[in-house]
C-alpha positions as CSV (number, residue, x, y, z in Angstrom):
1,X,-34.1,19.8,5.3
2,X,-32.8,16.3,4.7
3,X,-32.8,14.3,1.5
4,X,-33.1,10.5,1.9
5,X,-31.0,8.7,-0.6
6,X,-32.5,5.6,-2.2
7,X,-30.6,2.4,-2.2
8,X,-30.7,2.3,-6.1
9,X,-28.9,5.7,-6.4
10,X,-25.1,5.2,-6.9
11,X,-23.4,7.8,-4.8
12,X,-20.0,6.6,-6.0
13,X,-20.9,7.9,-9.5
14,X,-20.7,11.5,-10.8
15,X,-24.0,11.1,-12.5
16,X,-25.7,10.1,-9.3
17,X,-24.6,13.4,-7.6
18,X,-25.6,15.5,-10.6
19,X,-29.1,13.9,-10.6
20,X,-29.5,14.4,-6.8
21,X,-28.2,18.0,-6.5
22,X,-28.8,19.4,-10.0
23,X,-25.3,20.5,-10.6
24,X,-24.1,21.3,-14.1
25,X,-22.8,18.6,-16.5
26,X,-19.1,19.6,-16.1
27,X,-19.3,20.1,-12.4
28,X,-16.1,19.4,-10.5
29,X,-18.1,19.3,-7.2
30,X,-20.0,16.3,-8.4
31,X,-16.9,14.4,-9.3
32,X,-15.3,15.3,-6.0
33,X,-18.3,14.1,-4.1
34,X,-18.4,10.8,-6.0
35,X,-14.8,10.2,-5.2
36,X,-15.4,10.9,-1.6
37,X,-18.4,8.5,-1.5
38,X,-16.3,5.8,-3.2
39,X,-13.7,6.3,-0.5
40,X,-16.3,6.0,2.3
41,X,-17.6,2.8,0.6
42,X,-14.1,1.3,0.7
43,X,-14.2,1.8,4.5
44,X,-17.6,0.1,4.8
45,X,-19.5,3.4,5.2
46,X,-22.5,4.5,3.0
47,X,-24.1,7.9,2.7
48,X,-27.8,7.6,3.5
49,X,-28.9,11.2,4.0
50,X,-27.8,14.7,3.0
51,X,-28.6,17.7,5.2
52,X,-29.1,20.8,3.0
53,X,-27.8,23.9,4.7
54,X,-27.0,27.4,3.4
55,X,-23.7,27.7,1.6
56,X,-20.8,28.3,3.9
57,X,-17.6,30.4,3.3
58,X,-15.2,28.3,1.3
59,X,-12.3,26.9,3.4
60,X,-8.9,28.5,3.1
61,X,-6.1,26.8,1.2
62,X,-4.2,26.2,4.5
63,X,-7.3,24.4,5.9
64,X,-7.6,22.3,2.7
65,X,-3.9,21.4,2.9
66,X,-4.1,20.5,6.6
67,X,-7.3,18.5,6.1
68,X,-5.8,16.6,3.1
69,X,-2.7,15.7,5.1
70,X,-4.8,14.6,8.1
71,X,-7.1,12.4,5.9
72,X,-4.0,10.8,4.3
73,X,-2.5,10.0,7.6
74,X,-5.7,8.7,9.1
75,X,-6.3,6.2,6.3
76,X,-2.8,5.3,5.2
77,X,-2.5,1.6,4.8
78,X,-6.2,1.2,5.8
79,X,-5.0,0.9,9.4
80,X,-7.4,3.3,10.9
81,X,-10.8,4.8,10.2
82,X,-11.9,8.4,10.5
83,X,-15.1,8.3,12.5
84,X,-16.0,11.9,13.4
85,X,-15.1,15.6,13.0
86,X,-13.4,15.3,16.4
87,X,-11.1,12.6,15.0
88,X,-10.4,14.8,12.0
89,X,-9.3,17.7,14.3
90,X,-7.0,15.3,16.1
91,X,-5.5,14.3,12.8
92,X,-5.0,17.9,11.7
93,X,-3.3,18.7,15.0
94,X,-1.0,15.7,14.5
95,X,-0.3,16.7,10.9
96,X,1.1,20.1,11.9
97,X,4.9,20.6,11.8
98,X,6.3,19.0,14.9
99,X,3.2,16.9,15.6
100,X,3.8,13.5,17.1
101,X,2.5,11.5,14.1
102,X,4.6,13.5,11.7
103,X,7.7,12.8,13.7
104,X,6.8,9.1,13.6
105,X,6.4,9.2,9.8
106,X,9.8,10.9,9.4
107,X,11.4,8.3,11.5
108,X,9.9,5.6,9.3
109,X,11.3,7.3,6.2
110,X,14.8,7.4,7.8
111,X,14.6,3.7,8.5
112,X,13.3,2.9,5.0
113,X,16.0,5.0,3.4
114,X,18.6,2.9,5.3
115,X,17.0,-0.3,4.1
116,X,16.9,0.9,0.5
117,X,20.6,1.9,0.8
118,X,21.4,-1.7,1.7
119,X,19.4,-3.0,-1.3
120,X,21.3,-0.6,-3.5
121,X,24.6,-2.2,-2.4
122,X,23.3,-5.7,-2.9
123,X,22.7,-6.4,0.8
124,X,19.1,-7.8,0.6
125,X,18.4,-7.8,4.3
126,X,15.1,-9.7,3.9
127,X,16.6,-12.8,2.2
128,X,15.3,-16.0,3.7
129,X,17.0,-19.4,3.8
130,X,14.5,-22.1,4.8
131,X,16.0,-24.8,7.1
132,X,16.9,-27.9,5.1
133,X,14.3,-30.6,5.3
134,X,11.9,-28.4,7.2
135,X,8.2,-28.2,6.5
136,X,8.5,-24.6,5.2
137,X,11.3,-25.6,2.8
138,X,9.0,-28.3,1.2
139,X,6.1,-25.8,1.0
140,X,8.3,-23.1,-0.6
141,X,9.7,-25.6,-3.1
142,X,6.3,-26.9,-4.2
143,X,4.7,-23.5,-4.3
144,X,7.6,-21.9,-6.2
145,X,7.5,-24.6,-8.9
146,X,3.8,-24.0,-9.4
147,X,4.2,-20.2,-9.5
148,X,7.1,-20.3,-11.9
149,X,5.6,-23.2,-13.9
150,X,8.8,-25.3,-13.6
151,X,9.6,-28.9,-12.8
152,X,12.7,-27.9,-10.9
153,X,13.8,-24.6,-9.3
154,X,16.6,-22.5,-11.0
155,X,19.9,-22.3,-9.3
156,X,19.7,-18.6,-8.9
157,X,16.4,-18.5,-7.1
158,X,16.3,-16.5,-3.9
159,X,13.5,-16.0,-1.3
160,X,12.6,-13.1,0.9
161,X,10.3,-12.8,3.9
162,X,9.3,-9.8,6.1
163,X,9.0,-11.5,9.5
164,X,7.6,-9.4,12.3
165,X,9.3,-11.4,15.0
166,X,11.8,-9.8,17.4
167,X,14.5,-12.3,16.1
168,X,13.9,-11.4,12.5
169,X,15.8,-9.1,10.1
170,X,13.5,-6.1,10.7
171,X,14.4,-6.1,14.4
172,X,18.1,-6.3,13.4
173,X,17.6,-3.3,11.0
174,X,16.1,-1.2,13.8
175,X,12.5,-1.3,12.8
176,X,10.2,-0.9,15.9
177,X,7.6,-3.6,16.5
178,X,4.7,-1.1,15.8
179,X,6.1,-0.2,12.4
180,X,6.9,-3.7,11.0
181,X,3.5,-4.3,9.4
182,X,3.9,-0.9,7.6
183,X,7.4,-1.9,6.4
184,X,6.2,-5.4,5.2
185,X,3.5,-3.7,3.2
186,X,5.9,-1.1,1.8
187,X,8.4,-3.8,0.7
188,X,5.5,-5.7,-0.9
189,X,4.7,-2.6,-3.0
190,X,8.4,-2.4,-4.0
191,X,8.2,-6.0,-5.1
192,X,5.2,-5.1,-7.2
193,X,7.3,-2.3,-8.8
194,X,9.9,-4.9,-9.6
195,X,7.2,-7.1,-11.3
196,X,6.1,-4.1,-13.3
197,X,9.7,-3.2,-14.4
198,X,10.3,-6.9,-15.4
199,X,7.1,-6.9,-17.5
200,X,7.8,-3.5,-19.2
201,X,11.4,-4.2,-20.0
202,X,10.9,-7.9,-20.7
203,X,14.0,-8.6,-18.6
204,X,14.9,-12.2,-17.7
205,X,13.8,-13.2,-14.3
206,X,10.7,-13.4,-12.2
207,X,9.3,-11.9,-8.9
208,X,6.5,-14.0,-7.5
209,X,4.5,-13.8,-4.3
210,X,4.1,-17.2,-2.6
211,X,1.3,-17.8,-0.1
212,X,2.5,-20.8,2.0
213,X,0.6,-23.2,4.2
214,X,2.2,-26.3,5.8
215,X,1.7,-28.5,8.7
216,X,4.5,-29.1,11.2
217,X,4.4,-30.6,14.7
218,X,0.6,-31.0,14.4
219,X,0.2,-27.3,13.7
220,X,-0.9,-25.5,10.5
221,X,1.4,-22.6,9.6
222,X,0.8,-19.8,7.1
223,X,3.1,-17.2,5.8
224,X,4.0,-15.1,2.7
225,X,7.4,-15.4,0.9
226,X,8.6,-13.8,-2.3
227,X,10.6,-15.7,-4.9
228,X,13.2,-13.9,-7.0
229,X,15.0,-15.2,-10.1
230,X,17.2,-13.9,-12.9
231,X,17.6,-10.1,-12.7
232,X,14.8,-9.5,-10.2
233,X,16.9,-8.7,-7.2
234,X,19.2,-6.5,-9.4
235,X,16.2,-4.6,-10.6
236,X,15.1,-4.0,-7.0
237,X,18.6,-2.6,-6.3
238,X,18.2,-0.3,-9.3
239,X,14.7,0.9,-8.2
240,X,16.2,1.5,-4.7
241,X,18.6,3.9,-6.4
242,X,16.1,5.6,-8.6
243,X,13.4,6.2,-5.9
244,X,13.5,8.0,-2.6
245,X,12.1,6.5,0.5
246,X,9.2,8.9,0.3
247,X,8.4,7.8,-3.2
248,X,8.6,4.1,-2.3
249,X,6.2,4.7,0.6
250,X,3.7,6.3,-1.8
251,X,3.6,3.4,-4.3
252,X,0.0,2.2,-4.6
253,X,-1.6,-0.7,-6.6
254,X,-4.9,0.0,-8.3
255,X,-7.0,-3.2,-8.4
256,X,-9.3,-1.7,-11.0
257,X,-6.7,-1.1,-13.7
258,X,-3.9,-3.3,-12.3
259,X,-1.3,-0.6,-12.4
260,X,1.1,0.9,-9.9
261,X,0.9,4.6,-9.2
262,X,1.9,7.3,-6.7
263,X,-1.7,8.2,-6.0
264,X,-5.0,6.3,-5.7
265,X,-5.3,5.1,-9.3
266,X,-2.6,4.0,-11.8
267,X,-4.8,5.4,-14.6
268,X,-3.5,8.9,-14.0
269,X,0.1,8.6,-12.8
270,X,1.8,5.3,-13.9
271,X,5.1,4.2,-12.6
272,X,8.1,5.6,-14.5
C-alpha cells in the first residue's frame, strides 16, 4: 500500500511525520525522518510517496556505520548525489578499509596537514600579490576599501587566493588538479573560522572575502580573494596549530544559525 503525500505536508518537519505515521510525541524516528527529508530537499529531491511494508529486521551497527560513512563521502562538499541503492552499495564498498575513495581521502589529509604546517610557521602559501597597475589590483583595492569601510588600505593588508591553475600555489604544494576545488573550499572554511575567532576574542584585524569582477583586454574576469589585516593571519597560524587536518576538513557553516561547527548545524557543536 502506498501513501500519497500532499504538497501542503512538510516532510522536513517532525510534526509532519508524526501526523502521517502516527508515531508517539517523543519519537526519535520522526525526527530522524524529518532530518533525512530535509537533506533530500537540499539536493533538490522531494518525497512524494511512502510504500508501507512489514517491519524489517533492524540493521546491524556495522551496517549503520558503513552506511553513514558512505553517505558522508557521497555528499561531502555537495559534489555528488546519491541516486539509487546501487550507488549506495558502491559507496559502502569504497568506504571499507583500503577502498579507493578512502585512500584518496587520506591522501588529501596528508596534503592538508602539510599546508597547515606551513601556515603554522608563518609561510602562508596562498598569499597573492596583484601585479602593479593591473585590472585585478584596481578591483582588489576598490573592493577591499568597501569591505573594510576605509578610505585607504592599511599597510599590513595581505591578500590570499586559491587559484586552481597549474602554475598556482596549489600545484607547487602538490595538490592534484582533481582535489583543488576541495582544498579551496576547505581553506575558505578555515578563513571563516578565523572570522569567528576574531569576533569572539575581539582581536584587532579583519578577514574579509572579496568577490571581484573586472574588465581587462575586452574580457570580464571574476575571482574570489580574501583580505587579511591586523592579527588575522597570525590567528590562522594559531588555528592551524590547534586543529588537525581532519578537524579542519570537517568545519561546516550553518546558514540557519550563522555558526561554525564540526557537524551539520552549529547549534549543537560550536567551534571551540
